[in-house]
Residue, then its C-alpha position, 0 to 999 in steps of 0.5 A: x500498499x503506498x503512503x498518502x498525504x491528506x489534510x481534515x478539511x474539518x480541523x485543517x488536520x495534514x497527516x499521512x498514512x497508508x491507504x488504498x487509492x480508494x480508500x479515504x481514510x477517518x482523520x486521526x486528530x478528530x475522527x471526520x470522514x472529509x480529508x482530503x488526499x494532497x499532492x505528494x512531491x517526489x524525493x531529491x536524491x541524496x546529495x553524492x547518490x547516483x540517479x544513473x540519469x544525467x540530470x535533474x530536473x527542475x521540479x527535484x529543485x523547487x521548480x516547475x517540472x520538465x516536459x518529459x518529468x517521470x514524475x508526471x508521468x503516466 
C-alpha cells in the first residue's frame, strides 16, 4: 500500500497514512471522514548519490517540472 498525505477539511490537521487509492481514512485528530488527499512531491536523490539518469529535473529543486518529468508520467 502506498503512503498518502491528507488534510482534514474539518480541523485542518495534516497527516500521512498507508491507504489503498480507493480508501478514505478518518482524521486521527478529530475522527472526521472529510479528508482531502494532498499532492505529494517526489523525493530528491541523496547528496552525492548517482541517479543514473544525468541531470536532475527542476521540480526536484522546487521549480517547475520539465515536460518529460517522470513524476508526471502516467
